[in-house]
C-alpha positions as CSV (number, residue, x, y, z in Angstrom):
1,X,-13.3,16.9,-26.6
2,X,-14.7,17.4,-23.1
3,X,-12.3,19.1,-20.7
4,X,-12.3,16.2,-18.2
5,X,-11.6,13.7,-21.0
6,X,-8.6,15.8,-22.1
7,X,-7.1,15.9,-18.6
8,X,-7.8,12.3,-17.8
9,X,-7.0,10.9,-21.2
10,X,-3.8,12.7,-21.9
11,X,-0.6,10.7,-21.6
12,X,3.0,11.2,-22.7
13,X,3.6,10.0,-26.2
14,X,7.0,8.5,-27.0
15,X,6.2,6.9,-30.4
16,X,5.0,9.0,-33.4
17,X,3.8,8.5,-36.9
18,X,6.0,10.3,-39.5
19,X,3.1,12.3,-40.8
20,X,3.7,16.1,-40.9
21,X,1.7,18.4,-38.6
22,X,0.2,21.4,-40.4
23,X,1.7,24.8,-39.3
24,X,-1.8,26.3,-39.0
25,X,-2.8,23.6,-36.4
26,X,0.3,24.3,-34.3
27,X,-0.4,28.0,-34.4
28,X,-3.9,27.3,-33.2
29,X,-2.6,25.2,-30.3
30,X,-0.1,27.8,-29.3
31,X,-2.7,30.5,-29.4
32,X,-4.9,28.5,-27.0
33,X,-1.9,27.7,-24.7
34,X,-1.0,31.3,-24.3
35,X,-4.3,31.9,-22.5
36,X,-2.5,30.3,-19.6
37,X,-2.0,32.6,-16.5
38,X,1.3,34.3,-15.9
39,X,2.6,36.4,-13.0
40,X,1.3,40.0,-13.5
41,X,0.7,39.1,-17.2
42,X,4.4,39.1,-17.9
43,X,4.0,36.3,-20.5
44,X,7.7,35.4,-20.4
45,X,7.5,32.5,-22.8
46,X,8.5,32.1,-26.4
47,X,8.4,29.0,-28.7
48,X,10.7,27.8,-31.4
49,X,8.8,25.3,-33.5
50,X,11.1,23.0,-35.5
51,X,10.6,20.4,-38.2
52,X,12.3,18.9,-41.3
53,X,16.0,19.3,-41.9
54,X,16.7,21.7,-39.0
55,X,15.2,19.1,-36.6
56,X,17.3,16.3,-38.2
57,X,20.4,18.4,-37.6
58,X,19.5,18.9,-33.9
59,X,18.8,15.1,-33.5
60,X,22.2,14.3,-35.1
61,X,24.1,16.8,-33.0
62,X,22.4,15.8,-29.8
63,X,23.0,12.0,-30.3
64,X,26.6,12.4,-31.5
65,X,27.6,14.6,-28.6
66,X,26.0,12.5,-26.0
67,X,27.5,9.3,-27.5
68,X,30.9,11.0,-27.4
69,X,30.5,11.8,-23.8
70,X,30.2,15.6,-24.2
71,X,29.0,17.0,-20.9
72,X,25.4,18.2,-20.9
73,X,24.9,22.0,-21.1
74,X,21.3,22.5,-20.1
75,X,20.7,26.2,-19.5
76,X,17.9,25.8,-16.9
77,X,19.2,24.3,-13.7
78,X,18.8,20.6,-13.4
79,X,18.7,20.3,-9.6
80,X,19.9,17.5,-7.4
81,X,19.2,13.8,-8.2
82,X,15.8,12.6,-7.0
83,X,15.7,10.7,-3.7
84,X,13.1,9.0,-1.5
85,X,9.5,9.1,-2.8
86,X,10.5,11.2,-5.8
87,X,13.1,8.6,-6.9
88,X,10.5,5.9,-6.3
89,X,8.1,7.5,-8.7
90,X,10.9,8.0,-11.3
91,X,11.8,4.4,-11.1
92,X,8.2,3.3,-11.1
93,X,7.3,4.9,-14.4
94,X,10.6,3.6,-15.9
95,X,9.6,0.1,-14.9
96,X,6.2,0.6,-16.6
97,X,7.8,1.8,-19.8
98,X,10.5,-0.9,-19.9
99,X,7.8,-3.6,-19.3
100,X,5.7,-2.2,-22.1
101,X,8.6,-2.1,-24.5
102,X,9.9,-5.5,-23.4
103,X,13.3,-4.1,-22.2
104,X,14.9,-6.5,-19.7
105,X,16.8,-5.2,-16.8
106,X,20.1,-6.6,-18.1
107,X,19.6,-5.6,-21.7
108,X,22.0,-2.7,-21.9
109,X,21.7,-2.3,-25.6
110,X,17.9,-1.7,-25.6
111,X,18.2,0.5,-22.5
112,X,20.8,2.7,-24.3
113,X,18.6,2.8,-27.4
114,X,15.7,4.0,-25.3
115,X,17.8,6.7,-23.8
116,X,19.0,7.9,-27.2
117,X,15.4,8.1,-28.4
118,X,15.0,11.0,-26.0
119,X,18.0,12.9,-27.5
120,X,16.3,12.3,-30.9
121,X,13.1,13.9,-29.6
122,X,11.5,10.5,-29.8
123,X,11.5,10.7,-33.6
124,X,8.6,13.1,-33.5
125,X,8.0,15.2,-36.7
126,X,7.9,18.4,-34.6
127,X,9.9,19.8,-31.7
128,X,8.9,22.9,-29.8
129,X,11.6,24.5,-27.7
130,X,10.2,26.6,-24.9
131,X,12.3,29.6,-23.9
132,X,11.9,32.5,-21.6
133,X,13.2,36.1,-21.7
134,X,16.7,36.2,-20.3
135,X,16.0,39.5,-18.5
136,X,13.8,37.5,-16.1
137,X,16.4,34.9,-15.3
138,X,16.5,34.2,-11.6
139,X,12.8,34.8,-11.0
140,X,10.9,31.8,-9.6
141,X,7.7,33.1,-11.2
142,X,9.1,32.8,-14.7
143,X,9.6,29.0,-14.8
144,X,6.3,28.6,-13.0
145,X,4.6,30.5,-15.8
146,X,6.4,28.5,-18.5
147,X,5.2,25.3,-16.8
148,X,1.6,26.7,-17.0
149,X,1.8,27.5,-20.7
150,X,3.5,24.1,-21.5
151,X,0.8,22.2,-19.7
152,X,-1.9,24.2,-21.6
153,X,0.0,23.4,-24.8
154,X,0.1,19.7,-24.4
155,X,-3.5,19.6,-23.4
156,X,-4.6,21.7,-26.4
157,X,-2.6,19.4,-28.6
158,X,-4.3,16.3,-27.1
159,X,-7.7,17.8,-27.6
160,X,-6.9,17.9,-31.4
161,X,-5.6,14.3,-31.6
162,X,-1.9,15.2,-31.3
163,X,0.4,13.7,-28.7
164,X,3.3,15.3,-26.9
165,X,6.0,14.4,-24.4
166,X,7.7,17.2,-22.4
167,X,11.4,16.4,-22.0
168,X,14.8,17.7,-21.2
169,X,16.9,15.3,-23.3
170,X,16.3,17.4,-26.4
171,X,17.9,20.4,-24.8
172,X,20.8,18.9,-22.9
173,X,23.2,20.0,-25.7
174,X,22.1,23.6,-25.8
175,X,24.8,24.8,-28.4
176,X,23.3,22.4,-30.9
177,X,19.8,23.6,-30.3
178,X,20.8,27.2,-30.4
179,X,22.6,26.8,-33.7
180,X,20.0,24.9,-35.6
181,X,16.9,26.5,-34.1
182,X,18.3,30.0,-34.4
183,X,17.5,30.8,-30.8
184,X,18.0,34.5,-29.9
185,X,20.8,35.4,-27.5
186,X,18.3,37.1,-25.2
187,X,16.4,33.8,-24.6
188,X,17.0,31.1,-22.0
189,X,16.3,27.5,-23.2
190,X,14.0,25.8,-20.7
191,X,12.2,22.8,-22.0
192,X,11.5,20.9,-25.2
193,X,8.2,19.3,-26.3
194,X,8.1,16.5,-28.9
195,X,4.8,16.7,-30.8
196,X,3.1,14.7,-33.5
197,X,0.4,12.1,-34.3
198,X,0.6,9.2,-31.9
199,X,1.6,5.8,-33.2
200,X,-1.0,3.6,-31.5
201,X,1.0,0.5,-32.2
202,X,4.0,1.8,-30.1
203,X,3.7,-0.1,-26.8
204,X,4.9,2.7,-24.5
205,X,2.2,5.0,-25.7
206,X,-0.4,2.9,-23.7
207,X,1.4,3.5,-20.4
208,X,-0.5,5.6,-18.0
209,X,1.7,6.9,-15.2
210,X,0.4,6.6,-11.7
211,X,-0.7,9.6,-9.6
212,X,-0.7,10.0,-5.8
213,X,-4.1,10.5,-4.2
214,X,-5.8,13.7,-3.2
215,X,-5.5,12.6,0.4
216,X,-1.7,12.4,0.0
217,X,-1.4,15.7,-1.9
218,X,-3.9,18.1,-0.4
219,X,-4.4,19.6,3.1
220,X,-7.8,21.0,3.7
221,X,-8.1,23.8,6.3
222,X,-11.3,25.2,7.8
223,X,-13.7,22.7,6.3
224,X,-16.4,21.3,8.5
225,X,-16.8,17.9,6.7
């Protein structure tokens, strides 16, 4: 697939076929992703690739704890709630998704089910947990580098017909993830990626989130034109 087509065509996939994804294909994708740049070549990232029964146990633990009101225990700081234009963009994509799925504003049951899909890793056949080396905790370069490798990973997956959605819901209950994924004590859990073959009949998969313009995002200095 042409590079531009990958970048322009990729979208977040929230509905998956149950078909398994071959391990060799995932290894190929991760190999490509790890060509991403990192600060002074530190390569702080690691990946826990989960499927089958261990993933089902994580889904069960996540949903049960969230439904029971257990406070989230995300290890990478979550920051302040979005406001102003950032909140507007968050609400905007939610409206796109709810419209595609036919979820009415006052339909609390469907809205709750949508939220719980996130804690189930969107029922994808594979979950990739991105971690970084704990000795680097506190460095701003490290999460920047993990973002770069994660972007490379989802684009590499898309180029091979696989879909992904980067998410935090799957790691909100970190003790569950640590237990069933066997995450080493020297790792900090940063993000999770649902991965699998896109279900083209799932309405939300057709949603293309909006992007602000170059004029709004970029400042050009020293150019004559």
